[in-house]
A tleap script that builds the chain and sets N, CA, C and O, in Angstrom:
source leaprc.protein.ff14SB
mol = sequence {
  NMET SER ARG GLY ASN TYR PRO SER ALA LYS
  GLN ASP GLN PHE MET LEU ARG LEU PRO GLU
  GLY LEU ARG GLN ARG ILE LYS ALA ALA ALA
  GLU ALA ASN GLY ARG SER MET ASN GLY GLU
  ILE ALA THR THR LEU VAL GLU ALA TYR PRO
  GLU THR TYR THR LYS GLU ARG CYS ILE PHE
  TYR ALA GLY LEU ALA PHE VAL LEU PHE ASN
  ARG ARG ASP GLU HIE GLY GLU TYR ASN PRO
  THR ARG GLN MET LEU ILE ASP TYR ALA ARG
  THR ARG LEU ASN GLU LYS ASP PRO GLU ALA
  PHE LEU GLN GLY GLN SER GLU ASN HIE THR
  PHE ASP THR VAL LEU LEU TYR PHE ASP ASP
  ILE SER ASP TRP LEU LYS ASP GLU VAL LYS
  PRO TRP SER ALA THR ASN ASN PRO ASN PRO
  PRO CSER
}
set mol.1.N position { 0.843 -1.158 0.021 }
set mol.1.CA position { -0.066 -0.108 0.044 }
set mol.1.C position { 0.925 1.261 0.005 }
set mol.1.O position { 1.814 1.411 0.843 }
set mol.2.N position { 0.694 2.131 -0.950 }
set mol.2.CA position { 1.407 3.347 -0.975 }
set mol.2.C position { 1.028 4.359 0.059 }
set mol.2.O position { -0.166 4.456 0.342 }
set mol.3.N position { 1.946 5.162 0.685 }
set mol.3.CA position { 1.624 5.991 1.641 }
set mol.3.C position { 1.420 7.446 1.129 }
set mol.3.O position { 1.170 8.381 1.890 }
set mol.4.N position { 1.539 7.558 -0.151 }
set mol.4.CA position { 1.216 8.900 -0.765 }
set mol.4.C position { 2.522 9.789 -0.766 }
set mol.4.O position { 3.565 9.393 -0.247 }
set mol.5.N position { 2.409 10.884 -1.317 }
set mol.5.CA position { 3.454 11.841 -1.461 }
set mol.5.C position { 3.386 12.877 -0.296 }
set mol.5.O position { 3.273 14.069 -0.582 }
set mol.6.N position { 3.446 12.507 0.896 }
set mol.6.CA position { 3.355 13.383 2.038 }
set mol.6.C position { 4.667 13.483 2.693 }
set mol.6.O position { 5.449 12.534 2.636 }
set mol.7.N position { 4.969 14.612 3.334 }
set mol.7.CA position { 6.322 14.692 4.135 }
set mol.7.C position { 6.453 13.559 5.155 }
set mol.7.O position { 7.549 13.041 5.371 }
set mol.8.N position { 5.277 13.154 5.814 }
set mol.8.CA position { 5.460 12.065 6.805 }
set mol.8.C position { 5.737 10.775 6.142 }
set mol.8.O position { 6.130 9.835 6.833 }
set mol.9.N position { 5.570 10.638 4.874 }
set mol.9.CA position { 5.953 9.323 4.235 }
set mol.9.C position { 7.426 9.120 4.131 }
set mol.9.O position { 7.919 8.016 3.900 }
set mol.10.N position { 8.084 10.160 4.297 }
set mol.10.CA position { 9.576 10.137 4.193 }
set mol.10.C position { 10.269 10.053 5.565 }
set mol.10.O position { 11.492 9.930 5.620 }
set mol.11.N position { 9.496 10.118 6.694 }
set mol.11.CA position { 9.988 10.064 7.963 }
set mol.11.C position { 10.180 8.556 8.487 }
set mol.11.O position { 9.467 7.639 8.079 }
set mol.12.N position { 11.170 8.389 9.394 }
set mol.12.CA position { 11.433 7.082 9.876 }
set mol.12.C position { 10.186 6.592 10.626 }
set mol.12.O position { 9.466 7.362 11.261 }
set mol.13.N position { 9.977 5.335 10.528 }
set mol.13.CA position { 8.765 4.591 11.298 }
set mol.13.C position { 9.441 3.590 12.091 }
set mol.13.O position { 10.561 3.162 11.810 }
set mol.14.N position { 8.698 3.189 13.165 }
set mol.14.CA position { 9.162 2.156 14.129 }
set mol.14.C position { 7.983 1.540 14.670 }
set mol.14.O position { 7.124 2.225 15.226 }
set mol.15.N position { 7.877 0.238 14.543 }
set mol.15.CA position { 6.724 -0.577 15.168 }
set mol.15.C position { 7.148 -0.743 16.655 }
set mol.15.O position { 8.310 -0.991 16.975 }
set mol.16.N position { 6.145 -0.593 17.527 }
set mol.16.CA position { 6.399 -0.488 18.927 }
set mol.16.C position { 5.390 -1.261 19.694 }
set mol.16.O position { 4.196 -1.003 19.535 }
set mol.17.N position { 5.801 -2.249 20.566 }
set mol.17.CA position { 4.830 -2.941 21.419 }
set mol.17.C position { 4.854 -2.121 22.780 }
set mol.17.O position { 5.904 -1.778 23.323 }
set mol.18.N position { 3.631 -1.853 23.254 }
set mol.18.CA position { 3.518 -1.136 24.551 }
set mol.18.C position { 3.066 -2.025 25.668 }
set mol.18.O position { 2.247 -2.924 25.479 }
set mol.19.N position { 3.580 -1.782 26.783 }
set mol.19.CA position { 3.108 -2.454 28.016 }
set mol.19.C position { 1.662 -2.174 28.257 }
set mol.19.O position { 1.224 -1.080 27.902 }
set mol.20.N position { 0.876 -3.045 28.824 }
set mol.20.CA position { -0.521 -2.866 29.095 }
set mol.20.C position { -0.724 -1.493 29.925 }
set mol.20.O position { -0.011 -1.244 30.897 }
set mol.21.N position { -1.629 -0.714 29.532 }
set mol.21.CA position { -2.000 0.462 30.113 }
set mol.21.C position { -1.249 1.734 29.631 }
set mol.21.O position { -1.710 2.858 29.834 }
set mol.22.N position { -0.089 1.519 28.993 }
set mol.22.CA position { 0.701 2.617 28.567 }
set mol.22.C position { 0.064 3.388 27.432 }
set mol.22.O position { 0.223 4.607 27.359 }
set mol.23.N position { -0.699 2.675 26.486 }
set mol.23.CA position { -1.319 3.435 25.487 }
set mol.23.C position { -2.383 4.365 25.932 }
set mol.23.O position { -2.574 5.423 25.333 }
set mol.24.N position { -3.103 3.995 26.994 }
set mol.24.CA position { -4.123 4.956 27.545 }
set mol.24.C position { -3.416 6.108 28.232 }
set mol.24.O position { -3.914 7.234 28.192 }
set mol.25.N position { -2.216 5.858 28.892 }
set mol.25.CA position { -1.615 7.068 29.519 }
set mol.25.C position { -1.137 8.039 28.463 }
set mol.25.O position { -1.301 9.248 28.622 }
set mol.26.N position { -0.506 7.504 27.309 }
set mol.26.CA position { 0.012 8.306 26.274 }
set mol.26.C position { -1.209 9.076 25.650 }
set mol.26.O position { -1.048 10.256 25.340 }
set mol.27.N position { -2.378 8.484 25.460 }
set mol.27.CA position { -3.501 9.080 24.922 }
set mol.27.C position { -3.941 10.235 25.757 }
set mol.27.O position { -4.267 11.304 25.241 }
set mol.28.N position { -3.954 10.015 27.116 }
set mol.28.CA position { -4.412 11.062 28.027 }
set mol.28.C position { -3.456 12.239 27.989 }
set mol.28.O position { -3.881 13.394 27.998 }
set mol.29.N position { -2.109 11.930 27.944 }
set mol.29.CA position { -1.171 13.045 27.927 }
set mol.29.C position { -1.256 13.808 26.581 }
set mol.29.O position { -1.102 15.028 26.515 }
set mol.30.N position { -1.500 13.056 25.563 }
set mol.30.CA position { -1.584 13.757 24.252 }
set mol.30.C position { -2.845 14.690 24.161 }
set mol.30.O position { -2.811 15.795 23.620 }
set mol.31.N position { -3.888 14.176 24.704 }
set mol.31.CA position { -5.114 15.111 24.743 }
set mol.31.C position { -4.884 16.259 25.596 }
set mol.31.O position { -5.232 17.385 25.241 }
set mol.32.N position { -4.263 16.011 26.804 }
set mol.32.CA position { -3.974 17.165 27.695 }
set mol.32.C position { -3.025 18.189 27.024 }
set mol.32.O position { -3.130 19.384 27.300 }
set mol.33.N position { -2.157 17.763 26.200 }
set mol.33.CA position { -1.172 18.607 25.533 }
set mol.33.C position { -1.660 19.090 24.206 }
set mol.33.O position { -0.912 19.844 23.583 }
set mol.34.N position { -2.784 18.766 23.701 }
set mol.34.CA position { -3.333 19.175 22.523 }
set mol.34.C position { -2.544 18.633 21.280 }
set mol.34.O position { -2.336 19.298 20.265 }
set mol.35.N position { -2.132 17.349 21.484 }
set mol.35.CA position { -1.293 16.649 20.358 }
set mol.35.C position { -1.941 15.307 19.951 }
set mol.35.O position { -2.836 14.789 20.619 }
set mol.36.N position { -1.457 14.796 18.863 }
set mol.36.CA position { -1.760 13.447 18.556 }
set mol.36.C position { -0.959 12.508 19.364 }
set mol.36.O position { 0.024 12.970 19.943 }
set mol.37.N position { -1.231 11.300 19.480 }
set mol.37.CA position { -0.544 10.314 20.150 }
set mol.37.C position { 1.032 10.283 19.559 }
set mol.37.O position { 2.033 10.319 20.274 }
set mol.38.N position { 1.021 10.210 18.175 }
set mol.38.CA position { 2.291 10.223 17.618 }
set mol.38.C position { 3.135 11.494 17.971 }
set mol.38.O position { 4.353 11.404 18.125 }
set mol.39.N position { 2.525 12.572 18.085 }
set mol.39.CA position { 3.251 13.868 18.365 }
set mol.39.C position { 3.670 13.780 19.923 }
set mol.39.O position { 4.751 14.207 20.328 }
set mol.40.N position { 2.782 13.232 20.680 }
set mol.40.CA position { 3.181 13.068 22.144 }
set mol.40.C position { 4.337 12.134 22.334 }
set mol.40.O position { 5.232 12.439 23.123 }
set mol.41.N position { 4.370 11.066 21.690 }
set mol.41.CA position { 5.512 10.081 21.713 }
set mol.41.C position { 6.712 10.696 21.204 }
set mol.41.O position { 7.752 10.604 21.856 }
set mol.42.N position { 6.672 11.367 20.010 }
set mol.42.CA position { 7.856 11.974 19.387 }
set mol.42.C position { 8.388 13.153 20.282 }
set mol.42.O position { 9.602 13.322 20.395 }
set mol.43.N position { 7.528 13.928 20.887 }
set mol.43.CA position { 8.056 15.029 21.711 }
set mol.43.C position { 8.748 14.448 22.903 }
set mol.43.O position { 9.816 14.920 23.293 }
set mol.44.N position { 8.146 13.400 23.512 }
set mol.44.CA position { 8.735 12.824 24.699 }
set mol.44.C position { 10.016 12.170 24.401 }
set mol.44.O position { 10.937 12.302 25.207 }
set mol.45.N position { 10.169 11.505 23.368 }
set mol.45.CA position { 11.584 10.872 22.836 }
set mol.45.C position { 12.529 12.017 22.551 }
set mol.45.O position { 13.670 11.917 23.000 }
set mol.46.N position { 12.197 13.087 21.866 }
set mol.46.CA position { 13.078 14.255 21.653 }
set mol.46.C position { 13.636 14.758 22.871 }
set mol.46.O position { 14.841 14.997 22.953 }
set mol.47.N position { 12.797 14.944 23.880 }
set mol.47.CA position { 13.185 15.523 25.179 }
set mol.47.C position { 14.122 14.525 25.934 }
set mol.47.O position { 15.080 14.921 26.598 }
set mol.48.N position { 13.789 13.200 25.794 }
set mol.48.CA position { 14.520 12.236 26.538 }
set mol.48.C position { 15.965 11.981 25.889 }
set mol.48.O position { 16.923 11.620 26.574 }
set mol.49.N position { 16.030 12.183 24.614 }
set mol.49.CA position { 17.248 11.959 23.772 }
set mol.49.C position { 17.563 13.229 22.986 }
set mol.49.O position { 17.318 13.328 21.783 }
set mol.50.N position { 18.128 14.217 23.733 }
set mol.50.CA position { 18.383 15.482 23.012 }
set mol.50.C position { 19.557 15.342 22.020 }
set mol.50.O position { 20.513 14.585 22.187 }
set mol.51.N position { 19.370 16.160 20.971 }
set mol.51.CA position { 20.340 16.207 19.925 }
set mol.51.C position { 21.821 16.465 20.425 }
set mol.51.O position { 22.050 17.362 21.236 }
set mol.52.N position { 22.726 15.727 19.965 }
set mol.52.CA position { 24.184 16.063 20.185 }
set mol.52.C position { 24.665 16.947 19.086 }
set mol.52.O position { 24.314 16.759 17.921 }
set mol.53.N position { 25.461 17.907 19.443 }
set mol.53.CA position { 25.843 18.951 18.544 }
set mol.53.C position { 27.232 18.682 18.079 }
set mol.53.O position { 28.177 18.606 18.865 }
set mol.54.N position { 27.343 18.536 16.764 }
set mol.54.CA position { 28.759 18.346 16.149 }
set mol.54.C position { 29.437 19.752 16.302 }
set mol.54.O position { 28.806 20.772 16.577 }
set mol.55.N position { 30.749 19.698 16.099 }
set mol.55.CA position { 31.498 20.927 16.099 }
set mol.55.C position { 31.095 21.803 15.008 }
set mol.55.O position { 31.099 23.013 15.233 }
set mol.56.N position { 30.720 21.343 13.765 }
set mol.56.CA position { 30.324 22.113 12.683 }
set mol.56.C position { 29.010 22.739 12.951 }
set mol.56.O position { 28.815 23.897 12.581 }
set mol.57.N position { 28.017 22.006 13.617 }
set mol.57.CA position { 26.737 22.552 14.014 }
set mol.57.C position { 26.876 23.735 14.946 }
set mol.57.O position { 26.234 24.778 14.819 }
set mol.58.N position { 27.793 23.482 15.923 }
set mol.58.CA position { 28.081 24.515 16.966 }
set mol.58.C position { 28.600 25.741 16.417 }
set mol.58.O position { 28.220 26.824 16.863 }
set mol.59.N position { 29.504 25.646 15.411 }
set mol.59.CA position { 30.047 26.802 14.771 }
set mol.59.C position { 28.995 27.509 14.010 }
set mol.59.O position { 28.930 28.734 14.100 }
set mol.60.N position { 28.147 26.837 13.250 }
set mol.60.CA position { 27.053 27.412 12.553 }
set mol.60.C position { 26.019 28.230 13.474 }
set mol.60.O position { 25.610 29.357 13.198 }
set mol.61.N position { 25.667 27.499 14.589 }
set mol.61.CA position { 24.741 28.152 15.572 }
set mol.61.C position { 25.479 29.305 16.170 }
set mol.61.O position { 24.848 30.349 16.337 }
set mol.62.N position { 26.782 29.245 16.525 }
set mol.62.CA position { 27.497 30.334 17.171 }
set mol.62.C position { 27.483 31.537 16.230 }
set mol.62.O position { 27.226 32.659 16.667 }
set mol.63.N position { 27.759 31.312 14.933 }
set mol.63.CA position { 27.652 32.494 14.005 }
set mol.63.C position { 26.373 33.130 13.979 }
set mol.63.O position { 26.270 34.356 14.018 }
set mol.64.N position { 25.367 32.338 13.914 }
set mol.64.CA position { 23.950 32.889 13.867 }
set mol.64.C position { 23.679 33.620 15.164 }
set mol.64.O position { 23.180 34.745 15.128 }
set mol.65.N position { 23.984 33.034 16.303 }
set mol.65.CA position { 23.689 33.666 17.613 }
set mol.65.C position { 24.604 34.938 17.731 }
set mol.65.O position { 24.156 35.895 18.362 }
set mol.66.N position { 25.681 35.006 17.247 }
set mol.66.CA position { 26.513 36.234 17.269 }
set mol.66.C position { 25.808 37.427 16.457 }
set mol.66.O position { 25.965 38.603 16.787 }
set mol.67.N position { 25.110 37.072 15.495 }
set mol.67.CA position { 24.280 38.063 14.740 }
set mol.67.C position { 23.291 38.674 15.692 }
set mol.67.O position { 23.017 39.870 15.584 }
set mol.68.N position { 22.746 37.932 16.609 }
set mol.68.CA position { 21.778 38.517 17.591 }
set mol.68.C position { 22.402 39.348 18.648 }
set mol.68.O position { 21.912 40.430 18.972 }
set mol.69.N position { 23.543 38.834 19.226 }
set mol.69.CA position { 24.057 39.236 20.376 }
set mol.69.C position { 25.258 40.246 20.353 }
set mol.69.O position { 25.712 40.767 21.372 }
set mol.70.N position { 25.711 40.461 19.115 }
set mol.70.CA position { 26.807 41.444 18.859 }
set mol.70.C position { 26.345 42.767 18.595 }
set mol.70.O position { 26.880 43.456 17.726 }
set mol.71.N position { 25.375 43.173 19.293 }
set mol.71.CA position { 24.740 44.561 19.208 }
set mol.71.C position { 24.663 45.182 20.585 }
set mol.71.O position { 24.377 44.509 21.575 }
set mol.72.N position { 24.923 46.469 20.632 }
set mol.72.CA position { 24.815 47.139 21.927 }
set mol.72.C position { 23.397 47.703 22.138 }
set mol.72.O position { 22.700 48.133 21.219 }
set mol.73.N position { 23.025 47.661 23.467 }
set mol.73.CA position { 21.735 48.203 23.802 }
set mol.73.C position { 21.694 49.694 23.909 }
set mol.73.O position { 22.687 50.331 23.557 }
set mol.74.N position { 20.627 50.308 24.367 }
set mol.74.CA position { 20.426 51.756 24.403 }
set mol.74.C position { 21.486 52.384 25.343 }
set mol.74.O position { 21.718 53.591 25.281 }
set mol.75.N position { 22.145 51.549 26.234 }
set mol.75.CA position { 23.132 52.109 27.202 }
set mol.75.C position { 24.597 51.838 26.736 }
set mol.75.O position { 25.589 52.079 27.424 }
set mol.76.N position { 24.607 51.295 25.454 }
set mol.76.CA position { 25.959 51.024 24.946 }
set mol.76.C position { 26.537 49.711 25.372 }
set mol.76.O position { 27.671 49.415 24.997 }
set mol.77.N position { 25.784 48.837 26.187 }
set mol.77.CA position { 26.255 47.577 26.647 }
set mol.77.C position { 25.848 46.426 25.764 }
set mol.77.O position { 24.840 46.475 25.059 }
set mol.78.N position { 26.667 45.380 25.822 }
set mol.78.CA position { 26.308 44.170 25.057 }
set mol.78.C position { 25.515 43.282 26.047 }
set mol.78.O position { 25.609 43.396 27.269 }
set mol.79.N position { 24.739 42.403 25.421 }
set mol.79.CA position { 23.981 41.346 26.200 }
set mol.79.C position { 25.156 40.428 26.612 }
set mol.79.O position { 26.144 40.197 25.914 }
set mol.80.N position { 24.888 39.908 27.924 }
set mol.80.CA position { 25.839 38.907 28.576 }
set mol.80.C position { 26.091 37.762 27.729 }
set mol.80.O position { 27.172 37.174 27.764 }
set mol.81.N position { 25.101 37.405 26.939 }
set mol.81.CA position { 25.204 36.152 26.171 }
set mol.81.C position { 26.376 36.317 25.098 }
set mol.81.O position { 27.001 35.315 24.751 }
set mol.82.N position { 26.664 37.516 24.595 }
set mol.82.CA position { 27.722 37.702 23.753 }
set mol.82.C position { 29.036 37.269 24.387 }
set mol.82.O position { 29.800 36.574 23.717 }
set mol.83.N position { 29.364 37.634 25.657 }
set mol.83.CA position { 30.493 37.185 26.200 }
set mol.83.C position { 30.570 35.767 26.511 }
set mol.83.O position { 31.655 35.190 26.585 }
set mol.84.N position { 29.384 35.153 26.706 }
set mol.84.CA position { 29.358 33.712 26.883 }
set mol.84.C position { 29.649 33.068 25.633 }
set mol.84.O position { 30.315 32.033 25.677 }
set mol.85.N position { 29.234 33.537 24.456 }
set mol.85.CA position { 29.503 32.945 23.176 }
set mol.85.C position { 31.044 33.053 22.862 }
set mol.85.O position { 31.619 32.139 22.271 }
set mol.86.N position { 31.695 34.190 23.271 }
set mol.86.CA position { 33.050 34.313 23.044 }
set mol.86.C position { 33.872 33.394 23.921 }
set mol.86.O position { 34.854 32.832 23.435 }
set mol.87.N position { 33.540 33.212 25.149 }
set mol.87.CA position { 34.157 32.251 26.023 }
set mol.87.C position { 34.013 30.836 25.505 }
set mol.87.O position { 34.964 30.055 25.516 }
set mol.88.N position { 32.841 30.524 25.063 }
set mol.88.CA position { 32.531 29.199 24.481 }
set mol.88.C position { 33.411 28.991 23.267 }
set mol.88.O position { 34.068 27.955 23.167 }
set mol.89.N position { 33.450 29.941 22.334 }
set mol.89.CA position { 34.359 29.756 21.136 }
set mol.89.C position { 35.889 29.643 21.568 }
set mol.89.O position { 36.653 28.920 20.928 }
set mol.90.N position { 36.283 30.324 22.591 }
set mol.90.CA position { 37.644 30.229 23.008 }
set mol.90.C position { 37.960 28.871 23.603 }
set mol.90.O position { 39.046 28.347 23.358 }
set mol.91.N position { 37.079 28.291 24.356 }
set mol.91.CA position { 37.470 27.161 25.132 }
set mol.91.C position { 36.838 25.915 24.493 }
set mol.91.O position { 37.527 24.899 24.408 }
set mol.92.N position { 35.639 25.921 24.063 }
set mol.92.CA position { 35.004 24.697 23.489 }
set mol.92.C position { 35.299 24.492 22.106 }
set mol.92.O position { 35.350 23.359 21.629 }
set mol.93.N position { 35.513 25.630 21.372 }
set mol.93.CA position { 35.734 25.459 19.939 }
set mol.93.C position { 37.303 25.730 19.599 }
set mol.93.O position { 37.767 25.687 18.460 }
set mol.94.N position { 38.016 26.006 20.743 }
set mol.94.CA position { 39.560 26.180 20.588 }
set mol.94.C position { 39.938 27.217 19.683 }
set mol.94.O position { 40.898 27.047 18.931 }
set mol.95.N position { 39.192 28.408 19.683 }
set mol.95.CA position { 39.604 29.441 18.842 }
set mol.95.C position { 40.532 30.388 19.636 }
set mol.95.O position { 40.282 30.737 20.789 }
set mol.96.N position { 41.594 30.770 18.955 }
set mol.96.CA position { 42.706 31.627 19.664 }
set mol.96.C position { 42.132 33.113 19.596 }
set mol.96.O position { 42.468 33.868 20.508 }
set mol.97.N position { 41.341 33.571 18.647 }
set mol.97.CA position { 40.764 34.913 18.617 }
set mol.97.C position { 39.282 34.703 18.452 }
set mol.97.O position { 38.780 34.847 17.337 }
set mol.98.N position { 38.547 34.369 19.502 }
set mol.98.CA position { 37.226 33.942 19.419 }
set mol.98.C position { 36.226 35.011 18.946 }
set mol.98.O position { 35.228 34.739 18.279 }
set mol.99.N position { 36.577 36.270 19.350 }
set mol.99.CA position { 35.675 37.352 18.924 }
set mol.99.C position { 35.792 37.551 17.437 }
set mol.99.O position { 34.750 37.748 16.811 }
set mol.100.N position { 36.991 37.520 16.774 }
set mol.100.CA position { 37.120 37.666 15.409 }
set mol.100.C position { 36.548 36.515 14.674 }
set mol.100.O position { 35.972 36.665 13.596 }
set mol.101.N position { 36.703 35.371 15.247 }
set mol.101.CA position { 36.174 34.148 14.662 }
set mol.101.C position { 34.602 34.310 14.589 }
set mol.101.O position { 33.994 34.148 13.531 }
set mol.102.N position { 34.040 34.608 15.668 }
set mol.102.CA position { 32.583 34.749 15.624 }
set mol.102.C position { 32.079 35.835 14.707 }
set mol.102.O position { 31.066 35.665 14.028 }
set mol.103.N position { 32.739 36.881 14.685 }
set mol.103.CA position { 32.451 38.055 13.790 }
set mol.103.C position { 32.489 37.449 12.374 }
set mol.103.O position { 31.543 37.606 11.602 }
set mol.104.N position { 33.572 36.769 12.052 }
set mol.104.CA position { 33.675 36.206 10.658 }
set mol.104.C position { 32.538 35.130 10.353 }
set mol.104.O position { 32.094 35.016 9.211 }
set mol.105.N position { 32.092 34.367 11.381 }
set mol.105.CA position { 31.016 33.438 11.174 }
set mol.105.C position { 29.793 34.219 10.989 }
set mol.105.O position { 29.045 33.890 10.068 }
set mol.106.N position { 29.484 35.226 11.751 }
set mol.106.CA position { 28.245 35.962 11.702 }
set mol.106.C position { 28.072 36.732 10.384 }
set mol.106.O position { 26.957 37.007 9.941 }
set mol.107.N position { 29.227 37.073 9.773 }
set mol.107.CA position { 29.156 37.801 8.478 }
set mol.107.C position { 28.606 36.867 7.389 }
set mol.107.O position { 28.147 37.362 6.360 }
set mol.108.N position { 28.632 35.559 7.568 }
set mol.108.CA position { 28.002 34.582 6.622 }
set mol.108.C position { 26.513 34.580 6.632 }
set mol.108.O position { 25.893 34.002 5.739 }
set mol.109.N position { 25.889 35.226 7.644 }
set mol.109.CA position { 24.426 35.102 7.879 }
set mol.109.C position { 23.724 36.447 7.769 }
set mol.109.O position { 24.317 37.475 8.097 }
set mol.110.N position { 22.452 36.465 7.305 }
set mol.110.CA position { 21.564 37.590 7.329 }
set mol.110.C position { 20.655 37.467 8.558 }
set mol.110.O position { 20.612 36.411 9.190 }
set mol.111.N position { 19.975 38.474 8.878 }
set mol.111.CA position { 18.998 38.442 9.935 }
set mol.111.C position { 17.894 37.503 9.626 }
set mol.111.O position { 17.326 36.845 10.498 }
set mol.112.N position { 17.608 37.457 8.384 }
set mol.112.CA position { 16.525 36.482 7.896 }
set mol.112.C position { 16.946 35.050 8.159 }
set mol.112.O position { 16.108 34.236 8.547 }
set mol.113.N position { 18.218 34.706 7.962 }
set mol.113.CA position { 18.673 33.338 8.295 }
set mol.113.C position { 18.534 33.117 9.749 }
set mol.113.O position { 18.071 32.062 10.184 }
set mol.114.N position { 18.926 34.095 10.522 }
set mol.114.CA position { 18.770 33.969 12.010 }
set mol.114.C position { 17.236 33.596 12.352 }
set mol.114.O position { 16.969 32.627 13.063 }
set mol.115.N position { 16.322 34.375 11.835 }
set mol.115.CA position { 15.007 34.111 12.051 }
set mol.115.C position { 14.541 32.696 11.577 }
set mol.115.O position { 13.709 32.069 12.234 }
set mol.116.N position { 15.037 32.250 10.538 }
set mol.116.CA position { 14.665 30.910 10.073 }
set mol.116.C position { 15.199 29.871 11.036 }
set mol.116.O position { 14.515 28.858 11.182 }
set mol.117.N position { 16.299 29.984 11.695 }
set mol.117.CA position { 16.847 29.090 12.643 }
set mol.117.C position { 16.650 29.382 14.051 }
set mol.117.O position { 17.253 28.762 14.927 }
set mol.118.N position { 15.751 30.391 14.309 }
set mol.118.CA position { 15.692 30.959 15.729 }
set mol.118.C position { 15.482 29.880 16.704 }
set mol.118.O position { 16.205 29.829 17.699 }
set mol.119.N position { 14.493 28.956 16.491 }
set mol.119.CA position { 14.156 27.910 17.491 }
set mol.119.C position { 15.448 26.982 17.688 }
set mol.119.O position { 15.739 26.558 18.806 }
set mol.120.N position { 16.115 26.725 16.688 }
set mol.120.CA position { 17.308 25.840 16.716 }
set mol.120.C position { 18.399 26.509 17.563 }
set mol.120.O position { 19.049 25.878 18.396 }
set mol.121.N position { 18.578 27.877 17.298 }
set mol.121.CA position { 19.620 28.643 18.010 }
set mol.121.C position { 19.218 28.623 19.537 }
set mol.121.O position { 20.054 28.385 20.408 }
set mol.122.N position { 17.947 28.875 19.802 }
set mol.122.CA position { 17.483 28.881 21.214 }
set mol.122.C position { 17.741 27.624 21.833 }
set mol.122.O position { 18.281 27.576 22.938 }
set mol.123.N position { 17.384 26.565 21.187 }
set mol.123.CA position { 17.665 25.144 21.718 }
set mol.123.C position { 19.137 24.954 22.008 }
set mol.123.O position { 19.520 24.503 23.088 }
set mol.124.N position { 19.937 25.292 21.059 }
set mol.124.CA position { 21.398 25.120 21.157 }
set mol.124.C position { 21.937 25.960 22.357 }
set mol.124.O position { 22.749 25.434 23.118 }
set mol.125.N position { 21.532 27.204 22.553 }
set mol.125.CA position { 21.986 27.986 23.640 }
set mol.125.C position { 21.586 27.290 24.930 }
set mol.125.O position { 22.408 27.139 25.834 }
set mol.126.N position { 20.363 26.877 25.020 }
set mol.126.CA position { 19.710 26.226 26.277 }
set mol.126.C position { 20.401 24.875 26.537 }
set mol.126.O position { 20.801 24.615 27.671 }
set mol.127.N position { 20.547 24.037 25.554 }
set mol.127.CA position { 20.962 22.672 25.746 }
set mol.127.C position { 22.504 22.510 25.675 }
set mol.127.O position { 23.026 21.582 26.292 }
set mol.128.N position { 23.233 23.352 24.966 }
set mol.128.CA position { 24.643 23.210 24.891 }
set mol.128.C position { 25.446 24.302 25.561 }
set mol.128.O position { 26.330 23.995 26.361 }
set mol.129.N position { 25.167 25.623 25.255 }
set mol.129.CA position { 26.002 26.646 25.683 }
set mol.129.C position { 25.827 26.987 27.198 }
set mol.129.O position { 26.827 27.128 27.902 }
set mol.130.N position { 24.607 27.118 27.691 }
set mol.130.CA position { 24.334 27.563 29.000 }
set mol.130.C position { 24.834 26.452 30.057 }
set mol.130.O position { 25.415 26.812 31.080 }
set mol.131.N position { 24.593 25.095 29.783 }
set mol.131.CA position { 25.087 24.215 30.628 }
set mol.131.C position { 26.677 24.189 30.743 }
set mol.131.O position { 27.275 24.039 31.808 }
set mol.132.N position { 27.277 24.356 29.494 }
set mol.132.CA position { 28.714 24.468 29.469 }
set mol.132.C position { 29.255 25.622 30.206 }
set mol.132.O position { 30.311 25.559 30.834 }
set mol.133.N position { 28.500 26.706 30.120 }
set mol.133.CA position { 28.949 27.884 30.828 }
set mol.133.C position { 28.825 27.831 32.319 }
set mol.133.O position { 29.623 28.425 33.043 }
set mol.134.N position { 27.776 27.086 32.801 }
set mol.134.CA position { 27.567 26.986 34.160 }
set mol.134.C position { 28.677 26.179 34.830 }
set mol.134.O position { 29.038 26.405 35.986 }
set mol.135.N position { 29.204 25.228 34.054 }
set mol.135.CA position { 30.233 24.388 34.647 }
set mol.135.C position { 31.744 24.771 34.264 }
set mol.135.O position { 32.690 24.335 34.920 }
set mol.136.N position { 31.893 25.550 33.244 }
set mol.136.CA position { 33.248 25.806 32.730 }
set mol.136.C position { 33.596 27.248 32.820 }
set mol.136.O position { 34.787 27.533 32.693 }
set mol.137.N position { 32.737 28.198 33.020 }
set mol.137.CA position { 33.003 29.624 32.908 }
set mol.137.C position { 33.183 30.136 34.279 }
set mol.137.O position { 32.256 29.976 35.073 }
set mol.138.N position { 34.298 30.751 34.664 }
set mol.138.CA position { 34.488 31.349 35.986 }
set mol.138.C position { 33.594 32.398 36.294 }
set mol.138.O position { 33.367 32.629 37.481 }
set mol.139.N position { 32.995 33.135 35.322 }
set mol.139.CA position { 32.145 34.218 35.527 }
set mol.139.C position { 30.834 34.093 34.705 }
set mol.139.O position { 30.548 34.974 33.894 }
set mol.140.N position { 30.025 33.006 34.899 }
set mol.140.CA position { 28.858 32.864 33.995 }
set mol.140.C position { 27.852 34.007 34.165 }
set mol.140.O position { 27.651 34.517 35.268 }
set mol.141.N position { 27.211 34.407 33.024 }
set mol.141.CA position { 26.244 35.519 33.118 }
set mol.141.C position { 25.047 35.011 34.065 }
set mol.141.O position { 24.674 33.840 34.141 }
set mol.142.N position { 24.537 36.053 34.742 }
set mol.142.CA position { 23.414 35.667 35.681 }
set mol.142.C position { 22.117 35.570 34.912 }
set mol.142.O position { 21.076 35.266 35.495 }
savepdb mol mol.pdb
quit
């Protein structure tokens, strides 16, 4: 049987046997969260198995994030996340001149590109950079 020409037809599928009662708990959680059962299961799995970030992906997101945070506010101050990105590039990405490196990476991106990847950048900052900063940075931003 053909599944048609839908985006979901190209996604991985996995047959799963559930212990007794689990299907009903998933169904209740899905209804409470306004999702399908498939959406509930997929969301739960993504949360349980977060993406690991390759160095290339980190460099890409760092460049995008630097577009956002390499701006001064009305008081002439940078957002503390800018310094966190610089510290991250220096130690985690082993860059000798991390500010110049991030500036160079950010020049490859437009603000429209940042908006396109905004959720991914946000997840990367939350899942990768902030935990790293909390354990490796002597002066993490508050």
